[in-house]
N, CA, C and O atoms as a GROMACS GRO file, in nm:
protein
  612
    1MET      N    1   0.018   0.359   0.594
    1MET     CA    2   0.106   0.251   0.634
    1MET      C    3   0.145   0.166   0.514
    1MET      O    4   0.259   0.121   0.505
    2VAL      N    5   0.053   0.144   0.422
    2VAL     CA    6   0.084   0.062   0.305
    2VAL      C    7   0.192   0.130   0.221
    2VAL      O    8   0.280   0.063   0.168
    3LEU      N    9   0.185   0.260   0.208
    3LEU     CA   10   0.284   0.330   0.128
    3LEU      C   11   0.419   0.339   0.197
    3LEU      O   12   0.522   0.308   0.137
    4SER      N   13   0.419   0.380   0.323
    4SER     CA   14   0.545   0.410   0.391
    4SER      C   15   0.602   0.294   0.471
    4SER      O   16   0.724   0.283   0.488
    5ARG      N   17   0.516   0.207   0.519
    5ARG     CA   18   0.555   0.091   0.599
    5ARG      C   19   0.611   0.126   0.736
    5ARG      O   20   0.663   0.038   0.804
    6LYS      N   21   0.603   0.249   0.778
    6LYS     CA   22   0.650   0.292   0.910
    6LYS      C   23   0.549   0.389   0.969
    6LYS      O   24   0.499   0.478   0.900
    7HIS      N   25   0.519   0.370   1.098
    7HIS     CA   26   0.417   0.453   1.163
    7HIS      C   27   0.452   0.601   1.162
    7HIS      O   28   0.367   0.684   1.129
    8ASP      N   29   0.576   0.635   1.196
    8ASP     CA   30   0.612   0.776   1.204
    8ASP      C   31   0.607   0.844   1.068
    8ASP      O   32   0.565   0.959   1.057
    9ILE      N   33   0.650   0.774   0.965
    9ILE     CA   34   0.645   0.830   0.831
    9ILE      C   35   0.499   0.843   0.785
    9ILE      O   36   0.462   0.942   0.722
   10ALA      N   37   0.418   0.743   0.817
   10ALA     CA   38   0.276   0.750   0.781
   10ALA      C   39   0.207   0.867   0.852
   10ALA      O   40   0.125   0.936   0.791
   11ASP      N   41   0.240   0.888   0.978
   11ASP     CA   42   0.184   1.003   1.051
   11ASP      C   43   0.224   1.135   0.985
   11ASP      O   44   0.140   1.224   0.968
   12ASP      N   45   0.350   1.147   0.948
   12ASP     CA   46   0.398   1.268   0.882
   12ASP      C   47   0.328   1.288   0.747
   12ASP      O   48   0.294   1.400   0.709
   13LEU      N   49   0.308   1.179   0.677
   13LEU     CA   50   0.241   1.184   0.547
   13LEU      C   51   0.097   1.231   0.561
   13LEU      O   52   0.049   1.312   0.482
   14VAL      N   53   0.028   1.180   0.660
   14VAL     CA   54  -0.111   1.222   0.685
   14VAL      C   55  -0.114   1.369   0.724
   14VAL      O   56  -0.200   1.444   0.678
   15GLN      N   57  -0.021   1.412   0.809
   15GLN     CA   58  -0.017   1.552   0.850
   15GLN      C   59   0.010   1.643   0.731
   15GLN      O   60  -0.056   1.746   0.716
   16ALA      N   61   0.104   1.606   0.646
   16ALA     CA   62   0.133   1.686   0.527
   16ALA      C   63   0.012   1.691   0.433
   16ALA      O   64  -0.015   1.794   0.370
   17THR      N   65  -0.060   1.580   0.425
   17THR     CA   66  -0.181   1.576   0.343
   17THR      C   67  -0.286   1.671   0.396
   17THR      O   68  -0.348   1.745   0.320
   18CYS      N   69  -0.306   1.670   0.527
   18CYS     CA   70  -0.404   1.761   0.589
   18CYS      C   71  -0.367   1.906   0.566
   18CYS      O   72  -0.453   1.989   0.534
   19VAL      N   73  -0.240   1.938   0.581
   19VAL     CA   74  -0.195   2.075   0.561
   19VAL      C   75  -0.220   2.117   0.416
   19VAL      O   76  -0.274   2.225   0.391
   20ARG      N   77  -0.181   2.032   0.321
   20ARG     CA   78  -0.201   2.066   0.181
   20ARG      C   79  -0.350   2.076   0.147
   20ARG      O   80  -0.390   2.162   0.069
   21ALA      N   81  -0.431   1.988   0.204
   21ALA     CA   82  -0.575   1.992   0.178
   21ALA      C   83  -0.635   2.122   0.230
   21ALA      O   84  -0.720   2.182   0.164
   22LEU      N   85  -0.591   2.166   0.346
   22LEU     CA   86  -0.640   2.292   0.401
   22LEU      C   87  -0.595   2.410   0.315
   22LEU      O   88  -0.672   2.504   0.293
   23GLU      N   89  -0.472   2.405   0.268
   23GLU     CA   90  -0.420   2.511   0.183
   23GLU      C   91  -0.496   2.519   0.051
   23GLU      O   92  -0.513   2.626  -0.007
   24ARG      N   93  -0.541   2.404   0.004
   24ARG     CA   94  -0.606   2.397  -0.128
   24ARG      C   95  -0.754   2.361  -0.118
   24ARG      O   96  -0.810   2.303  -0.211
   25ALA      N   97  -0.815   2.395  -0.007
   25ALA     CA   98  -0.956   2.360   0.015
   25ALA      C   99  -1.046   2.413  -0.095
   25ALA      O  100  -1.148   2.352  -0.126
   26GLY      N  101  -1.009   2.523  -0.153
   26GLY     CA  102  -1.088   2.580  -0.262
   26GLY      C  103  -1.089   2.494  -0.387
   26GLY      O  104  -1.176   2.512  -0.473
   27GLN      N  105  -0.995   2.402  -0.399
   27GLN     CA  106  -0.988   2.315  -0.516
   27GLN      C  107  -1.079   2.193  -0.503
   27GLN      O  108  -1.102   2.122  -0.601
   28PHE      N  109  -1.130   2.168  -0.383
   28PHE     CA  110  -1.219   2.053  -0.365
   28PHE      C  111  -1.351   2.081  -0.435
   28PHE      O  112  -1.414   2.184  -0.412
   29ALA      N  113  -1.390   1.990  -0.520
   29ALA     CA  114  -1.514   2.006  -0.597
   29ALA      C  115  -1.631   1.948  -0.518
   29ALA      O  116  -1.630   1.831  -0.482
   30ALA      N  117  -1.729   2.031  -0.492
   30ALA     CA  118  -1.849   1.985  -0.421
   30ALA      C  119  -1.913   1.871  -0.500
   30ALA      O  120  -1.918   1.873  -0.623
   31GLY      N  121  -1.961   1.773  -0.426
   31GLY     CA  122  -2.023   1.658  -0.490
   31GLY      C  123  -1.927   1.544  -0.518
   31GLY      O  124  -1.969   1.435  -0.556
   32THR      N  125  -1.796   1.569  -0.499
   32THR     CA  126  -1.700   1.461  -0.516
   32THR      C  127  -1.671   1.400  -0.380
   32THR      O  128  -1.715   1.452  -0.277
   33THR      N  129  -1.599   1.292  -0.378
   33THR     CA  130  -1.572   1.220  -0.254
   33THR      C  131  -1.445   1.273  -0.188
   33THR      O  132  -1.338   1.273  -0.249
   34LEU      N  133  -1.459   1.318  -0.064
   34LEU     CA  134  -1.348   1.378   0.009
   34LEU      C  135  -1.232   1.280   0.027
   34LEU      O  136  -1.116   1.318   0.008
   35ASP      N  137  -1.261   1.155   0.063
   35ASP     CA  138  -1.151   1.062   0.088
   35ASP      C  139  -1.068   1.036  -0.036
   35ASP      O  140  -0.946   1.018  -0.027
   36ARG      N  141  -1.130   1.034  -0.152
   36ARG     CA  142  -1.056   1.012  -0.275
   36ARG      C  143  -0.970   1.134  -0.309
   36ARG      O  144  -0.858   1.119  -0.356
   37TRP      N  145  -1.024   1.254  -0.285
   37TRP     CA  146  -0.948   1.376  -0.306
   37TRP      C  147  -0.827   1.378  -0.214
   37TRP      O  148  -0.716   1.412  -0.256
   38LEU      N  149  -0.848   1.343  -0.088
   38LEU     CA  150  -0.739   1.341   0.009
   38LEU      C  151  -0.634   1.236  -0.027
   38LEU      O  152  -0.514   1.261  -0.013
   39PHE      N  153  -0.678   1.120  -0.074
   39PHE     CA  154  -0.580   1.018  -0.111
   39PHE      C  155  -0.500   1.061  -0.233
   39PHE      O  156  -0.381   1.029  -0.243
   40THR      N  157  -0.561   1.132  -0.324
   40THR     CA  158  -0.488   1.183  -0.439
   40THR      C  159  -0.377   1.277  -0.392
   40THR      O  160  -0.264   1.270  -0.442
   41ILE      N  161  -0.409   1.364  -0.297
   41ILE     CA  162  -0.308   1.453  -0.240
   41ILE      C  163  -0.200   1.372  -0.170
   41ILE      O  164  -0.081   1.397  -0.191
   42LEU      N  165  -0.240   1.276  -0.088
   42LEU     CA  166  -0.147   1.192  -0.014
   42LEU      C  167  -0.053   1.119  -0.109
   42LEU      O  168   0.068   1.115  -0.086
   43HIS      N  169  -0.108   1.061  -0.214
   43HIS     CA  170  -0.026   0.986  -0.311
   43HIS      C  171   0.074   1.079  -0.380
   43HIS      O  172   0.189   1.042  -0.401
   44SER      N  173   0.030   1.198  -0.414
   44SER     CA  174   0.118   1.295  -0.478
   44SER      C  175   0.234   1.332  -0.386
   44SER      O  176   0.349   1.337  -0.430
   45ILE      N  177   0.204   1.358  -0.260
   45ILE     CA  178   0.309   1.392  -0.163
   45ILE      C  179   0.406   1.275  -0.148
   45ILE      O  180   0.527   1.295  -0.144
   46TRP      N  181   0.352   1.153  -0.140
   46TRP     CA  182   0.436   1.035  -0.124
   46TRP      C  183   0.530   1.016  -0.243
   46TRP      O  184   0.650   0.992  -0.225
   47VAL      N  185   0.476   1.026  -0.363
   47VAL     CA  186   0.558   1.008  -0.483
   47VAL      C  187   0.670   1.113  -0.486
   47VAL      O  188   0.784   1.081  -0.516
   48ASN      N  189   0.635   1.238  -0.455
   48ASN     CA  190   0.737   1.344  -0.452
   48ASN      C  191   0.843   1.317  -0.346
   48ASN      O  192   0.962   1.341  -0.370
   49GLU      N  193   0.801   1.267  -0.230
   49GLU     CA  194   0.896   1.236  -0.123
   49GLU      C  195   0.989   1.122  -0.164
   49GLU      O  196   1.110   1.130  -0.141
   50VAL      N  197   0.935   1.019  -0.224
   50VAL     CA  198   1.018   0.906  -0.267
   50VAL      C  199   1.118   0.952  -0.372
   50VAL      O  200   1.235   0.916  -0.366
   51ARG      N  201   1.072   1.031  -0.467
   51ARG     CA  202   1.163   1.081  -0.571
   51ARG      C  203   1.276   1.164  -0.509
   51ARG      O  204   1.392   1.147  -0.545
   52SER      N  205   1.241   1.253  -0.418
   52SER     CA  206   1.345   1.337  -0.358
   52SER      C  207   1.440   1.255  -0.272
   52SER      O  208   1.560   1.282  -0.269
   53ARG      N  209   1.387   1.154  -0.201
   53ARG     CA  210   1.473   1.068  -0.119
   53ARG      C  211   1.569   0.989  -0.207
   53ARG      O  212   1.686   0.973  -0.172
   54LEU      N  213   1.520   0.939  -0.318
   54LEU     CA  214   1.607   0.863  -0.409
   54LEU      C  215   1.719   0.951  -0.463
   54LEU      O  216   1.833   0.907  -0.478
   55ILE      N  217   1.685   1.075  -0.492
   55ILE     CA  218   1.786   1.168  -0.543
   55ILE      C  219   1.885   1.205  -0.435
   55ILE      O  220   2.006   1.205  -0.458
   56ARG      N  221   1.833   1.238  -0.313
   56ARG     CA  222   1.920   1.282  -0.203
   56ARG      C  223   2.008   1.171  -0.150
   56ARG      O  224   2.128   1.189  -0.131
   57GLN      N  225   1.948   1.055  -0.126
   57GLN     CA  226   2.019   0.951  -0.053
   57GLN      C  227   2.051   0.828  -0.135
   57GLN      O  228   2.130   0.744  -0.092
   58GLY      N  229   1.993   0.816  -0.252
   58GLY     CA  230   2.016   0.698  -0.332
   58GLY      C  231   1.953   0.575  -0.272
   58GLY      O  232   1.998   0.464  -0.301
   59GLN      N  233   1.849   0.591  -0.189
   59GLN     CA  234   1.786   0.477  -0.123
   59GLN      C  235   1.646   0.457  -0.179
   59GLN      O  236   1.584   0.549  -0.231
   60GLY      N  237   1.598   0.334  -0.166
   60GLY     CA  238   1.463   0.302  -0.206
   60GLY      C  239   1.372   0.295  -0.086
   60GLY      O  240   1.387   0.374   0.008
   61PHE      N  241   1.280   0.203  -0.088
   61PHE     CA  242   1.182   0.190   0.018
   61PHE      C  243   1.240   0.122   0.141
   61PHE      O  244   1.344   0.057   0.134
   62VAL      N  245   1.172   0.137   0.250
   62VAL     CA  246   1.209   0.072   0.374
   62VAL      C  247   1.188  -0.078   0.358
   62VAL      O  248   1.085  -0.121   0.306
   63ASP      N  249   1.283  -0.157   0.402
   63ASP     CA  250   1.271  -0.302   0.395
   63ASP      C  251   1.162  -0.349   0.491
   63ASP      O  252   1.151  -0.298   0.602
   64ILE      N  253   1.083  -0.446   0.448
   64ILE     CA  254   0.973  -0.495   0.530
   64ILE      C  255   1.024  -0.553   0.661
   64ILE      O  256   0.951  -0.553   0.761
   65ASP      N  257   1.147  -0.603   0.664
   65ASP     CA  258   1.202  -0.659   0.788
   65ASP      C  259   1.228  -0.552   0.893
   65ASP      O  260   1.242  -0.583   1.011
   66ASP      N  261   1.235  -0.426   0.850
   66ASP     CA  262   1.258  -0.316   0.943
   66ASP      C  263   1.130  -0.265   1.009
   66ASP      O  264   1.136  -0.184   1.101
   67VAL      N  265   1.017  -0.312   0.961
   67VAL     CA  266   0.889  -0.265   1.014
   67VAL      C  267   0.868  -0.323   1.153
   67VAL      O  268   0.882  -0.443   1.174
   68ASP      N  269   0.833  -0.235   1.246
   68ASP     CA  270   0.805  -0.281   1.382
   68ASP      C  271   0.672  -0.353   1.382
   68ASP      O  272   0.572  -0.297   1.336
   69SER      N  273   0.668  -0.476   1.433
   69SER     CA  274   0.540  -0.545   1.444
   69SER      C  275   0.497  -0.538   1.589
   69SER      O  276   0.576  -0.563   1.680
   70GLN      N  277   0.370  -0.504   1.608
   70GLN     CA  278   0.316  -0.493   1.742
   70GLN      C  279   0.207  -0.598   1.756
   70GLN      O  280   0.107  -0.595   1.685
   71THR      N  281   0.227  -0.692   1.848
   71THR     CA  282   0.129  -0.798   1.866
   71THR      C  283   0.083  -0.801   2.009
   71THR      O  284   0.160  -0.775   2.101
   72ASP      N  285  -0.042  -0.833   2.028
   72ASP     CA  286  -0.099  -0.857   2.160
   72ASP      C  287  -0.111  -1.007   2.176
   72ASP      O  288  -0.133  -1.079   2.079
   73ASP      N  289  -0.096  -1.057   2.299
   73ASP     CA  290  -0.102  -1.200   2.322
   73ASP      C  291  -0.233  -1.261   2.273
   73ASP      O  292  -0.232  -1.368   2.212
   74HIS      N  293  -0.346  -1.193   2.301
   74HIS     CA  294  -0.475  -1.250   2.265
   74HIS      C  295  -0.503  -1.245   2.115
   74HIS      O  296  -0.593  -1.315   2.067
   75ASN      N  297  -0.429  -1.165   2.041
   75ASN     CA  298  -0.448  -1.156   1.896
   75ASN      C  299  -0.325  -1.205   1.820
   75ASN      O  300  -0.309  -1.172   1.702
   76ALA      N  301  -0.240  -1.281   1.884
   76ALA     CA  302  -0.112  -1.319   1.823
   76ALA      C  303  -0.131  -1.392   1.690
   76ALA      O  304  -0.061  -1.361   1.594
   77LEU      N  305  -0.222  -1.486   1.682
   77LEU     CA  306  -0.241  -1.560   1.557
   77LEU      C  307  -0.289  -1.468   1.447
   77LEU      O  308  -0.239  -1.473   1.335
   78ASN      N  309  -0.388  -1.382   1.479
   78ASN     CA  310  -0.437  -1.287   1.379
   78ASN      C  311  -0.325  -1.194   1.333
   78ASN      O  312  -0.315  -1.162   1.215
   79ASP      N  313  -0.243  -1.150   1.427
   79ASP     CA  314  -0.134  -1.062   1.392
   79ASP      C  315  -0.031  -1.132   1.304
   79ASP      O  316   0.023  -1.073   1.211
   80ILE      N  317  -0.004  -1.258   1.334
   80ILE     CA  318   0.091  -1.334   1.253
   80ILE      C  319   0.038  -1.348   1.111
   80ILE      O  320   0.112  -1.326   1.014
   81LEU      N  321  -0.089  -1.383   1.098
   81LEU     CA  322  -0.148  -1.397   0.965
   81LEU      C  323  -0.151  -1.264   0.892
   81LEU      O  324  -0.121  -1.258   0.773
   82ALA      N  325  -0.187  -1.158   0.962
   82ALA     CA  326  -0.190  -1.025   0.900
   82ALA      C  327  -0.049  -0.984   0.856
   82ALA      O  328  -0.032  -0.926   0.748
   83ASN      N  329   0.050  -1.013   0.938
   83ASN     CA  330   0.188  -0.981   0.900
   83ASN      C  331   0.233  -1.060   0.779
   83ASN      O  332   0.304  -1.007   0.693
   84GLN      N  333   0.193  -1.187   0.771
   84GLN     CA  334   0.227  -1.268   0.655
   84GLN      C  335   0.165  -1.210   0.529
   84GLN      O  336   0.229  -1.203   0.424
   85ILE      N  337   0.040  -1.169   0.540
   85ILE     CA  338  -0.029  -1.110   0.424
   85ILE      C  339   0.040  -0.979   0.385
   85ILE      O  340   0.068  -0.957   0.267
   86MET      N  341   0.066  -0.893   0.484
   86MET     CA  342   0.128  -0.766   0.453
   86MET      C  343   0.269  -0.784   0.397
   86MET      O  344   0.312  -0.708   0.310
   87THR      N  345   0.341  -0.884   0.445
   87THR     CA  346   0.473  -0.913   0.391
   87THR      C  347   0.462  -0.948   0.243
   87THR      O  348   0.540  -0.900   0.162
   88ARG      N  349   0.365  -1.030   0.210
   88ARG     CA  350   0.345  -1.068   0.069
   88ARG      C  351   0.302  -0.948  -0.014
   88ARG      O  352   0.350  -0.929  -0.126
   89VAL      N  353   0.211  -0.868   0.040
   89VAL     CA  354   0.165  -0.749  -0.033
   89VAL      C  355   0.281  -0.651  -0.051
   89VAL      O  356   0.296  -0.592  -0.158
   90ASN      N  357   0.362  -0.633   0.052
   90ASN     CA  358   0.474  -0.539   0.043
   90ASN      C  359   0.583  -0.585  -0.052
   90ASN      O  360   0.667  -0.505  -0.093
   91ARG      N  361   0.585  -0.712  -0.087
   91ARG     CA  362   0.682  -0.762  -0.185
   91ARG      C  363   0.641  -0.726  -0.327
   91ARG      O  364   0.722  -0.732  -0.419
   92LEU      N  365   0.515  -0.689  -0.344
   92LEU     CA  366   0.468  -0.651  -0.478
   92LEU      C  367   0.537  -0.522  -0.520
   92LEU      O  368   0.575  -0.440  -0.436
   93PRO      N  369   0.553  -0.504  -0.650
   93PRO     CA  370   0.604  -0.374  -0.697
   93PRO      C  371   0.510  -0.262  -0.654
   93PRO      O  372   0.390  -0.285  -0.636
   94GLU      N  373   0.564  -0.143  -0.637
   94GLU     CA  374   0.486  -0.031  -0.585
   94GLU      C  375   0.358  -0.007  -0.666
   94GLU      O  376   0.252   0.018  -0.608
   95ALA      N  377   0.366  -0.014  -0.796
   95ALA     CA  378   0.249   0.013  -0.880
   95ALA      C  379   0.136  -0.087  -0.852
   95ALA      O  380   0.020  -0.048  -0.842
   96GLN      N  381   0.171  -0.214  -0.838
   96GLN     CA  382   0.070  -0.316  -0.806
   96GLN      C  383   0.017  -0.296  -0.665
   96GLN      O  384  -0.103  -0.308  -0.642
   97ARG      N  385   0.106  -0.267  -0.572
   97ARG     CA  386   0.067  -0.247  -0.433
   97ARG      C  387  -0.030  -0.129  -0.419
   97ARG      O  388  -0.129  -0.137  -0.347
   98ASN      N  389  -0.001  -0.020  -0.488
   98ASN     CA  390  -0.088   0.097  -0.482
   98ASN      C  391  -0.225   0.068  -0.542
   98ASN      O  392  -0.327   0.108  -0.485
   99ALA      N  393  -0.229  -0.001  -0.654
   99ALA     CA  394  -0.357  -0.036  -0.716
   99ALA      C  395  -0.437  -0.127  -0.623
   99ALA      O  396  -0.557  -0.107  -0.604
  100LEU      N  397  -0.371  -0.224  -0.565
  100LEU     CA  398  -0.436  -0.318  -0.473
  100LEU      C  399  -0.492  -0.244  -0.352
  100LEU      O  400  -0.605  -0.268  -0.310
  101PHE      N  401  -0.413  -0.154  -0.297
  101PHE     CA  402  -0.455  -0.077  -0.180
  101PHE      C  403  -0.577   0.009  -0.212
  101PHE      O  404  -0.674   0.009  -0.137
  102LEU      N  405  -0.572   0.081  -0.322
  102LEU     CA  406  -0.682   0.170  -0.358
  102LEU      C  407  -0.813   0.095  -0.380
  102LEU      O  408  -0.918   0.136  -0.331
  103VAL      N  409  -0.806  -0.014  -0.453
  103VAL     CA  410  -0.928  -0.086  -0.490
  103VAL      C  411  -0.979  -0.174  -0.376
  103VAL      O  412  -1.098  -0.171  -0.345
  104TYR      N  413  -0.891  -0.251  -0.314
  104TYR     CA  414  -0.938  -0.350  -0.217
  104TYR      C  415  -0.941  -0.301  -0.073
  104TYR      O  416  -1.018  -0.352   0.008
  105VAL      N  417  -0.858  -0.203  -0.040
  105VAL     CA  418  -0.859  -0.152   0.097
  105VAL      C  419  -0.945  -0.025   0.106
  105VAL      O  420  -1.030  -0.013   0.193
  106GLU      N  421  -0.921   0.068   0.015
  106GLU     CA  422  -0.992   0.194   0.018
  106GLU      C  423  -1.128   0.189  -0.051
  106GLU      O  424  -1.210   0.278  -0.032
  107GLY      N  425  -1.151   0.086  -0.131
  107GLY     CA  426  -1.281   0.071  -0.196
  107GLY      C  427  -1.301   0.158  -0.318
  107GLY      O  428  -1.415   0.183  -0.358
  108PHE      N  429  -1.193   0.205  -0.378
  108PHE     CA  430  -1.205   0.285  -0.499
  108PHE      C  431  -1.255   0.196  -0.613
  108PHE      O  432  -1.225   0.076  -0.616
  109SER      N  433  -1.330   0.253  -0.706
  109SER     CA  434  -1.363   0.181  -0.828
  109SER      C  435  -1.236   0.178  -0.914
  109SER      O  436  -1.141   0.250  -0.887
  110TYR      N  437  -1.236   0.094  -1.016
  110TYR     CA  438  -1.120   0.089  -1.105
  110TYR      C  439  -1.098   0.227  -1.168
  110TYR      O  440  -0.984   0.272  -1.179
  111GLN      N  441  -1.205   0.292  -1.207
  111GLN     CA  442  -1.195   0.425  -1.269
  111GLN      C  443  -1.138   0.526  -1.172
  111GLN      O  444  -1.052   0.606  -1.210
  112GLU      N  445  -1.184   0.525  -1.048
  112GLU     CA  446  -1.133   0.619  -0.947
  112GLU      C  447  -0.986   0.593  -0.919
  112GLU      O  448  -0.908   0.687  -0.904
  113ALA      N  449  -0.947   0.466  -0.911
  113ALA     CA  450  -0.807   0.433  -0.887
  113ALA      C  451  -0.722   0.478  -1.005
  113ALA      O  452  -0.612   0.530  -0.986
  114ALA      N  453  -0.772   0.459  -1.126
  114ALA     CA  454  -0.700   0.502  -1.246
  114ALA      C  455  -0.680   0.653  -1.246
  114ALA      O  456  -0.572   0.702  -1.278
  115GLN      N  457  -0.783   0.727  -1.210
  115GLN     CA  458  -0.772   0.873  -1.204
  115GLN      C  459  -0.675   0.916  -1.094
  115GLN      O  460  -0.595   1.007  -1.114
  116THR      N  461  -0.682   0.852  -0.979
  116THR     CA  462  -0.595   0.887  -0.868
  116THR      C  463  -0.448   0.866  -0.903
  116THR      O  464  -0.363   0.948  -0.869
  117LEU      N  465  -0.419   0.756  -0.972
  117LEU     CA  466  -0.281   0.724  -1.007
  117LEU      C  467  -0.240   0.777  -1.144
  117LEU      O  468  -0.127   0.759  -1.187
  118SER      N  469  -0.334   0.844  -1.212
  118SER     CA  470  -0.308   0.903  -1.344
  118SER      C  471  -0.261   0.799  -1.445
  118SER      O  472  -0.163   0.820  -1.517
  119VAL      N  473  -0.333   0.687  -1.450
  119VAL     CA  474  -0.305   0.582  -1.548
  119VAL      C  475  -0.437   0.539  -1.612
  119VAL      O  476  -0.544   0.568  -1.557
  120PRO      N  477  -0.431   0.471  -1.726
  120PRO     CA  478  -0.554   0.420  -1.786
  120PRO      C  479  -0.619   0.312  -1.700
  120PRO      O  480  -0.550   0.244  -1.623
  121ILE      N  481  -0.748   0.296  -1.712
  121ILE     CA  482  -0.820   0.195  -1.634
  121ILE      C  483  -0.769   0.055  -1.664
  121ILE      O  484  -0.764  -0.030  -1.575
  122GLY      N  485  -0.730   0.030  -1.788
  122GLY     CA  486  -0.675  -0.101  -1.824
  122GLY      C  487  -0.547  -0.132  -1.749
  122GLY      O  488  -0.519  -0.248  -1.718
  123THR      N  489  -0.470  -0.029  -1.719
  123THR     CA  490  -0.347  -0.047  -1.642
  123THR      C  491  -0.380  -0.091  -1.500
  123THR      O  492  -0.313  -0.178  -1.444
  124ILE      N  493  -0.484  -0.031  -1.443
  124ILE     CA  494  -0.528  -0.072  -1.308
  124ILE      C  495  -0.571  -0.218  -1.311
  124ILE      O  496  -0.532  -0.297  -1.224
  125MET      N  497  -0.650  -0.254  -1.410
  125MET     CA  498  -0.698  -0.392  -1.420
  125MET      C  499  -0.582  -0.489  -1.435
  125MET      O  500  -0.581  -0.596  -1.374
  126SER      N  501  -0.484  -0.452  -1.517
  126SER     CA  502  -0.367  -0.538  -1.537
  126SER      C  503  -0.285  -0.551  -1.409
  126SER      O  504  -0.241  -0.660  -1.374
  127ARG      N  505  -0.265  -0.439  -1.340
  127ARG     CA  506  -0.188  -0.442  -1.215
  127ARG      C  507  -0.256  -0.528  -1.110
  127ARG      O  508  -0.191  -0.603  -1.037
  128LEU      N  509  -0.388  -0.516  -1.101
  128LEU     CA  510  -0.462  -0.596  -1.004
  128LEU      C  511  -0.456  -0.744  -1.037
  128LEU      O  512  -0.436  -0.828  -0.949
  129ALA      N  513  -0.472  -0.777  -1.165
  129ALA     CA  514  -0.466  -0.918  -1.206
  129ALA      C  515  -0.329  -0.977  -1.177
  129ALA      O  516  -0.318  -1.090  -1.128
  130THR      N  517  -0.226  -0.901  -1.208
  130THR     CA  518  -0.090  -0.949  -1.183
  130THR      C  519  -0.064  -0.962  -1.034
  130THR      O  520  -0.004  -1.060  -0.989
  131ALA      N  521  -0.110  -0.864  -0.956
  131ALA     CA  522  -0.091  -0.869  -0.811
  131ALA      C  523  -0.164  -0.989  -0.751
  131ALA      O  524  -0.107  -1.061  -0.669
  132ARG      N  525  -0.289  -1.012  -0.793
  132ARG     CA  526  -0.364  -1.128  -0.742
  132ARG      C  527  -0.293  -1.258  -0.776
  132ARG      O  528  -0.285  -1.348  -0.692
  133GLN      N  529  -0.241  -1.267  -0.897
  133GLN     CA  530  -0.172  -1.390  -0.938
  133GLN      C  531  -0.044  -1.410  -0.856
  133GLN      O  532  -0.016  -1.522  -0.812
  134ARG      N  533   0.030  -1.305  -0.836
  134ARG     CA  534   0.154  -1.315  -0.756
  134ARG      C  535   0.123  -1.355  -0.612
  134ARG      O  536   0.192  -1.438  -0.554
  135LEU      N  537   0.019  -1.295  -0.554
  135LEU     CA  538  -0.019  -1.328  -0.417
  135LEU      C  539  -0.066  -1.473  -0.407
  135LEU      O  540  -0.034  -1.543  -0.311
  136ALA      N  541  -0.142  -1.518  -0.506
  136ALA     CA  542  -0.188  -1.658  -0.507
  136ALA      C  543  -0.069  -1.752  -0.518
  136ALA      O  544  -0.064  -1.854  -0.449
  137ASN      N  545   0.026  -1.720  -0.604
  137ASN     CA  546   0.145  -1.804  -0.619
  137ASN      C  547   0.226  -1.807  -0.490
  137ASN      O  548   0.273  -1.912  -0.447
  138ASP      N  549   0.243  -1.690  -0.426
  138ASP     CA  550   0.315  -1.684  -0.299
  138ASP      C  551   0.246  -1.768  -0.192
  138ASP      O  552   0.311  -1.838  -0.116
  139ALA      N  553   0.112  -1.760  -0.188
  139ALA     CA  554   0.036  -1.837  -0.089
  139ALA      C  555   0.052  -1.986  -0.114
  139ALA      O  556   0.067  -2.064  -0.020
  140ALA      N  557   0.048  -2.026  -0.240
  140ALA     CA  558   0.064  -2.169  -0.274
  140ALA      C  559   0.203  -2.219  -0.237
  140ALA      O  560   0.218  -2.329  -0.184
  141ILE      N  561   0.303  -2.138  -0.264
  141ILE     CA  562   0.440  -2.176  -0.229
  141ILE      C  563   0.454  -2.185  -0.078
  141ILE      O  564   0.516  -2.278  -0.026
  142GLY      N  565   0.397  -2.089  -0.006
  142GLY     CA  566   0.402  -2.090   0.140
  142GLY      C  567   0.332  -2.211   0.198
  142GLY      O  568   0.381  -2.272   0.293
  143ALA      N  569   0.216  -2.246   0.142
  143ALA     CA  570   0.142  -2.363   0.190
  143ALA      C  571   0.220  -2.491   0.163
  143ALA      O  572   0.226  -2.580   0.248
  144ALA      N  573   0.280  -2.500   0.045
  144ALA     CA  574   0.359  -2.620   0.012
  144ALA      C  575   0.479  -2.633   0.105
  144ALA      O  576   0.513  -2.743   0.149
  145ARG      N  577   0.543  -2.520   0.135
  145ARG     CA  578   0.656  -2.520   0.227
  145ARG      C  579   0.614  -2.565   0.366
  145ARG      O  580   0.682  -2.645   0.429
  146THR      N  581   0.502  -2.514   0.412
  146THR     CA  582   0.452  -2.548   0.544
  146THR      C  583   0.420  -2.697   0.552
  146THR      O  584   0.452  -2.763   0.651
  147MET      N  585   0.358  -2.750   0.449
  147MET     CA  586   0.325  -2.893   0.445
  147MET      C  587   0.453  -2.977   0.444
  147MET      O  588   0.461  -3.078   0.513
  148ALA      N  589   0.552  -2.935   0.366
  148ALA     CA  590   0.676  -3.010   0.358
  148ALA      C  591   0.749  -3.008   0.492
  148ALA      O  592   0.806  -3.109   0.534
  149GLU      N  593   0.749  -2.895   0.559
  149GLU     CA  594   0.814  -2.886   0.689
  149GLU      C  595   0.740  -2.971   0.791
  149GLU      O  596   0.801  -3.030   0.880
  150GLY      N  597   0.609  -2.977   0.778
  150GLY     CA  598   0.528  -3.059   0.870
  150GLY      C  599   0.556  -3.207   0.852
  150GLY      O  600   0.553  -3.284   0.949
  151ASP      N  601   0.585  -3.248   0.729
  151ASP     CA  602   0.616  -3.388   0.702
  151ASP      C  603   0.751  -3.428   0.756
  151ASP      O  604   0.773  -3.542   0.796
  152ILE      N  605   0.843  -3.331   0.758
  152ILE     CA  606   0.978  -3.360   0.804
  152ILE      C  607   0.981  -3.373   0.955
  152ILE      O  608   1.052  -3.458   1.009
  153THR      N  609   0.905  -3.289   1.025
  153THR     CA  610   0.914  -3.289   1.172
  153THR      C  611   0.827  -3.391   1.236
  153THR      O  612   0.824  -3.402   1.358
   0.00000   0.00000   0.00000
């Protein structure tokens, strides 16, 4: 969901990952972590899909405003807060968003995230620091806006 931002595309991505993993099961190294191997496959498929879509259609990523939000009445506040967070995360550049997802959501170490994304570990650290700073700035701006609107009303 973090990569595609749409349920149907995420489902297709997971299915393609499973198919490729089954086709290449012999490449899985015993003693390594299956989820990290699968995410590496998933990320590779996603990057290839984005590249081909950009070439075919000249389009980028799905706009966050197009994402269907599903809320339950009893969890409405949590859903609103989660949507606000995801909106801010989705505004990050793809490289920062992917690093953030791997390390903070999937629990990858910096080294594992660097290997998965085929970048140096310092790049992961830089992307995370920049992403955290941007999210903190967005949160501060949002809080200031909320306070200012509260003073007006």
